[in-house]
C-alpha positions as CSV (number, residue, x, y, z in Angstrom):
1,M,0.0,0.1,0.2
2,T,2.8,2.3,1.0
3,D,4.6,1.3,-2.2
4,N,1.4,2.2,-4.4
5,I,1.3,5.7,-3.0
6,Y,4.5,6.7,-3.0
7,K,5.5,4.7,-6.3
8,D,5.6,8.0,-8.2
9,L,7.6,10.3,-5.9
10,R,11.0,9.9,-6.2
11,I,12.4,9.1,-2.4
12,A,15.9,9.1,-1.1
13,V,16.7,7.8,2.3
14,L,20.1,9.2,3.5
15,L,22.4,7.5,6.1
16,P,25.3,9.2,7.3
17,C,27.3,6.4,8.9
18,Y,30.7,6.3,11.0
19,N,31.6,2.9,12.3
20,E,28.2,1.7,12.2
21,G,29.2,-1.9,10.6
22,R,26.8,-3.6,13.2
23,T,23.9,-1.9,12.6
24,V,23.8,-0.7,9.1
25,A,22.6,-3.5,7.4
26,G,19.6,-3.6,9.6
27,V,18.8,0.0,8.9
28,V,18.9,-0.5,5.4
29,L,16.8,-3.5,5.3
30,G,14.2,-2.1,7.4
31,F,13.8,1.1,5.4
32,R,13.8,-1.4,2.5
33,R,10.5,-2.7,3.9
34,A,9.2,0.4,5.1
35,L,9.6,2.2,1.5
36,P,10.3,-0.3,-1.1
37,G,10.4,2.3,-4.1
38,A,12.8,4.2,-2.0
39,R,16.6,4.6,-3.0
40,I,19.2,4.2,-0.1
41,F,22.3,5.9,-0.1
42,V,25.1,5.2,2.7
43,Y,27.4,7.5,3.1
44,D,30.7,6.1,4.9
45,N,32.6,9.0,6.9
46,N,36.1,7.1,6.8
47,S,34.9,4.1,8.5
48,V,37.2,1.5,9.9
49,D,35.3,-1.1,10.2
50,D,33.2,-2.9,7.7
51,T,30.2,-0.2,7.5
52,S,30.6,0.3,3.5
53,E,30.4,-3.4,3.1
54,Q,27.6,-4.4,5.2
55,G,25.5,-1.5,3.8
56,A,26.5,-3.1,0.0
57,I,25.1,-6.3,1.1
58,A,21.9,-4.9,2.6
59,G,21.3,-3.2,-1.3
60,A,22.2,0.3,-0.3
61,T,24.4,2.5,-2.3
62,V,27.4,3.3,-0.8
63,V,29.5,7.0,-1.4
64,P,32.7,7.8,0.5
65,S,32.7,10.6,2.4
66,R,36.2,11.9,3.2
67,R,35.5,15.3,4.8
68,Q,35.1,14.2,8.8
69,G,32.1,15.2,10.5
70,K,28.1,14.8,10.2
71,G,27.6,18.3,9.1
72,N,30.3,17.6,6.2
73,V,28.4,14.4,5.0
74,V,24.9,16.3,5.3
75,R,26.1,18.9,2.9
76,Q,27.8,16.3,0.9
77,M,24.5,14.2,0.6
78,F,22.3,17.1,-0.1
79,A,24.7,18.7,-3.0
80,D,24.8,14.8,-4.6
81,I,21.1,13.5,-4.6
82,D,18.2,14.7,-6.6
83,A,14.8,13.5,-5.3
84,D,11.1,14.7,-4.2
85,V,11.8,13.6,-0.9
86,Y,14.8,13.0,1.4
87,I,14.4,11.0,4.7
88,M,17.6,11.4,6.7
89,A,18.5,9.1,9.7
90,D,21.0,7.4,11.5
91,G,22.9,4.0,10.8
92,D,23.2,3.3,14.4
93,G,19.3,1.9,14.6
94,T,18.0,4.1,17.2
95,Y,15.5,5.6,14.7
96,D,12.4,3.3,13.4
97,P,12.5,3.0,9.7
98,A,8.6,1.9,10.3
99,S,7.9,5.6,11.2
100,A,9.2,6.9,7.6
101,P,5.9,6.8,5.7
102,R,4.1,8.6,8.4
103,M,6.6,11.1,8.1
104,I,6.5,11.5,4.4
105,Q,2.5,11.7,4.8
106,A,3.0,14.6,7.1
107,L,5.2,16.1,4.8
108,L,3.1,16.2,2.0
109,D,-0.7,16.4,3.9
110,E,0.5,19.4,6.4
111,H,2.2,21.5,3.3
112,A,5.8,21.2,5.0
113,D,9.1,21.6,4.2
114,M,10.7,19.6,7.2
115,V,9.3,17.0,9.2
116,V,11.2,16.4,12.4
117,G,11.0,12.9,13.6
118,T,10.8,13.7,17.6
119,R,11.9,10.7,19.7
120,R,9.0,9.6,22.5
121,N,12.2,8.0,24.6
122,V,14.9,10.5,24.3
123,R,15.0,11.1,27.9
124,K,16.8,7.8,27.8
125,D,18.7,9.0,25.4
126,A,20.0,5.3,24.5
127,G,21.0,4.9,28.1
128,R,23.1,8.3,28.5
129,S,21.4,10.9,31.0
130,G,24.2,13.2,30.4
131,H,22.6,13.6,26.7
132,A,19.0,13.7,27.8
133,F,19.5,16.8,30.5
134,G,21.4,18.4,27.8
135,N,18.5,17.8,25.4
136,R,16.0,19.1,27.6
137,I,18.6,22.5,28.2
138,F,18.8,23.0,24.7
139,N,15.5,22.5,23.2
140,A,14.3,25.0,26.1
141,A,17.4,27.7,25.1
142,Y,16.6,27.2,21.3
143,T,12.7,27.7,22.3
144,A,13.9,31.0,24.2
145,L,16.2,32.5,21.2
146,F,14.3,31.3,18.0
147,G,10.6,30.3,18.7
148,N,8.6,27.1,19.5
149,E,8.3,25.4,16.5
150,F,10.5,22.2,17.8
151,T,10.2,19.9,20.7
152,D,13.3,17.7,19.8
153,I,15.8,20.3,17.8
154,F,18.7,17.3,17.8
155,S,16.6,14.5,16.4
156,G,18.8,13.2,13.5
157,Y,15.2,11.6,11.7
158,R,13.9,14.1,9.2
159,A,12.3,14.7,5.9
160,F,12.7,17.2,3.8
161,T,11.3,18.5,0.5
162,R,13.7,19.1,-2.4
163,R,13.3,22.8,-2.2
164,F,14.5,22.7,1.8
165,A,17.3,20.5,0.5
166,K,18.9,22.2,-2.3
167,S,18.1,25.8,-0.3
168,F,19.8,24.8,3.1
169,P,23.5,26.2,3.1
170,A,24.7,23.9,5.7
171,S,27.6,25.2,7.3
172,S,28.1,23.1,10.5
173,A,30.7,20.5,10.6
174,G,29.6,18.1,13.3
175,F,26.6,17.0,15.3
176,E,25.3,20.7,15.3
177,I,23.9,20.3,11.9
178,E,20.2,19.3,13.0
179,T,20.6,22.9,15.1
180,E,21.5,24.6,11.9
181,M,18.2,22.9,10.0
182,S,16.3,24.0,12.4
183,V,17.1,27.4,12.6
184,H,17.2,27.7,9.1
185,A,13.5,26.6,8.8
186,S,12.7,29.1,11.8
187,V,14.3,32.0,10.1
188,L,12.7,31.8,6.9
189,R,9.4,30.8,8.8
190,L,9.0,27.6,6.4
191,P,6.4,25.3,7.2
192,V,7.4,22.2,9.2
193,S,6.0,19.9,11.4
194,E,6.7,16.7,14.4
195,V,5.8,13.2,13.9
196,D,6.2,10.9,16.9
197,C,8.9,8.1,16.3
198,D,10.2,5.5,18.6
199,Y,13.9,5.7,19.7
200,G,15.7,2.6,20.5
201,R,18.9,1.5,22.3
202,R,22.2,1.2,20.4
203,V,22.8,-2.7,19.8
204,A,25.6,-4.0,22.0
205,G,28.9,-3.3,20.9
206,S,27.7,-0.1,19.0
207,E,29.0,3.1,20.7
208,S,27.7,7.0,20.3
209,K,30.0,9.3,18.4
210,L,28.3,11.9,20.5
211,S,30.7,13.5,22.9
212,T,28.5,15.1,26.3
213,F,30.7,18.0,27.0
214,R,32.5,18.5,23.5
215,D,30.0,18.1,21.0
216,G,27.6,20.1,23.7
217,F,29.9,22.8,23.7
218,R,30.2,23.1,20.0
219,I,26.3,22.9,19.5
220,L,26.0,25.9,22.2
221,R,28.6,27.9,20.3
222,M,26.6,27.3,17.0
223,M,23.2,28.3,18.6
224,G,25.3,31.6,19.7
225,M,27.1,31.8,16.4
226,L,23.4,31.6,14.5
227,M,21.4,34.1,16.7
228,K,24.2,36.6,16.2
229,E,23.9,35.9,12.0
230,T,20.2,35.6,12.2
231,R,19.1,37.8,15.3
232,P,21.8,40.3,15.5
233,F,19.1,43.3,17.3
234,M,18.8,40.9,20.2
235,F,22.1,39.3,20.3
236,F,23.9,43.0,20.5
237,S,21.4,43.9,22.8
238,Y,22.0,41.2,25.7
239,L,26.1,41.9,25.1
240,A,25.0,45.9,25.2
241,I,22.9,45.1,28.6
242,V,26.2,43.2,30.5
243,L,28.3,46.0,29.3
244,F,26.0,48.7,30.6
245,A,25.4,46.7,33.8
246,V,29.1,46.4,34.6
247,S,29.6,50.2,33.9
248,A,26.8,51.3,36.1
249,F,28.1,49.2,38.9
250,L,31.5,50.5,38.9
251,M,30.0,53.8,38.3
252,A,28.0,54.1,41.0
253,P,30.5,54.5,44.0
254,V,32.3,57.1,42.2
255,I,29.4,59.1,41.7
256,S,28.0,58.9,45.0
257,D,31.5,60.0,46.4
258,Y,31.2,62.7,44.0
259,L,27.9,63.7,45.4
260,A,29.2,64.0,49.0
261,T,32.9,65.1,48.5
262,G,32.4,67.0,45.1
263,L,35.7,65.3,44.4
264,V,36.3,62.0,41.8
265,D,39.2,60.2,43.7
266,R,39.3,56.9,41.4
267,I,40.0,58.3,38.0
268,P,41.0,54.6,36.6
269,T,37.7,53.2,37.9
270,W,35.6,56.3,36.5
271,M,37.5,56.0,33.2
272,L,36.9,52.0,33.1
273,A,33.0,52.8,33.9
274,M,33.0,55.3,31.0
275,T,34.7,52.7,28.6
276,L,32.3,50.5,28.8
277,L,29.3,53.0,28.8
278,L,30.8,53.5,25.3
279,A,31.1,50.5,24.6
280,A,27.5,49.2,25.1
281,M,26.0,52.2,23.2
282,M,28.7,51.2,19.9
283,T,27.2,47.0,20.7
284,F,24.0,48.3,20.3
285,I,24.2,50.8,17.4
286,A,25.9,47.7,15.8
287,G,23.4,45.5,16.2
288,V,20.5,47.7,15.1
289,V,22.8,47.9,11.6
290,L,23.1,44.5,11.4
291,D,19.6,43.5,12.3
292,S,18.8,45.5,8.5
293,V,21.5,43.4,7.1
294,A,20.1,40.0,8.7
295,R,16.7,41.4,7.4
296,G,18.3,41.2,4.0
297,R,20.2,38.2,4.0
298,A,16.9,36.5,5.0
299,E,14.9,37.8,2.4
300,Q,17.6,36.8,-0.2
301,K,17.6,33.2,1.3
302,H,13.7,33.3,1.0
303,I,13.8,34.2,-2.6
304,F,16.5,31.8,-3.7
305,Y,14.3,28.9,-2.1
306,L,11.1,30.2,-3.9
307,S,13.8,30.1,-7.5
308,I,13.7,26.2,-7.1
309,A,11.6,24.5,-9.0
310,P,9.3,22.4,-6.7
311,S,9.6,18.7,-6.7
312,R,6.9,16.2,-7.9
313,G,5.7,15.5,-3.9
314,E,5.3,19.8,-3.7
315,Q,3.2,19.9,-6.6
316,Y,1.2,17.3,-5.5
317,R,0.9,19.3,-2.3
318,S,0.1,22.5,-3.9
319,G,-2.5,20.9,-5.8
320,T,-1.0,21.2,-9.4
321,T,-0.8,17.9,-9.9
322,P,-3.8,16.2,-8.8
323,L,-3.4,13.2,-6.5
324,V,-5.0,10.8,-9.1
325,E,-2.7,11.7,-11.5
326,L,0.4,11.6,-9.4
327,R,-0.8,7.6,-8.3
328,R,-1.5,6.6,-11.9
329,G,2.3,7.2,-12.9
330,N,4.0,9.3,-14.6
331,P,6.0,7.4,-18.0
332,N,8.8,10.1,-17.6
333,N,9.5,9.3,-14.0
334,D,13.2,10.1,-13.3
335,Q,14.9,8.3,-11.1
336,V,17.1,9.6,-8.2
337,S,20.7,10.1,-9.3
338,Q,23.5,8.1,-7.9
339,P,26.9,9.7,-6.9
340,G,29.4,7.9,-8.8
341,A,27.0,5.6,-10.8
342,E,28.8,5.6,-14.1
343,S,32.2,4.6,-12.6
344,R,30.2,1.8,-10.8
């Protein structure tokens, strides 16, 4: 039934993998059952185990990705593959492939550009409580800074339209790529949706590549950078408030002494306070100027997003291609491109 409905959509399942030889075959087979007509790509990010072999045996197209880091792999995947619908998941077996059809249906029915598979048991986070605590903190921070469109910004299980994939800049190098995807959708106010999915534990012998503190710091740094780039008025206003508060703290006793004695005894303190006050004023003005620049960049990104021709799935959801016609099939339906297919 699933294959019937989606047989005329070019669906690409993208699996970035690093040392997932124990699990990748099961993941590939799971997606083959859930989406029989989809093409499945395993992007091997310099694995030292048999990830490539296991992925190929299970029926996936294996593509080497030499630049280390999940963000680098995602950038290559979106550049290489042309499809109507993209499903991105991890190769560690923690995401349920059976949820993919529901995510695609939500993408079409809710006119979304991205559907996030939110993890039901994310607090367990494959047995690592530090990750679960970090998830709660960072999700709350994201809501405060960028909006409440998402409840699980770190989920690696996502469905995208072609427009999103081809307009997403992907500047991140590592695990912060999911945060960047969420911010990209929030800044451009793209339609998004969420679907609850089961989240399992890793199989014995399979280890998480995510470091609680190292990657947590990188994600925090990415959120700060994205806030500076997309919401500079808020970013620099907060910085200006801190500078002004320190300046006022240093300035208060000097002014109090001056009112009492008519003298300014602590000249260095007064000079430092005035310097911080000037810095606060300049920081605030920089935020005002850069806010206009950020608005212009967001408009350019949105214009580029609109310039990308809608895929077959987007035509269906917008009503330009009736569902009946979509299900009947298109004799000229192209296949998903395979990087390096000619050399294979």
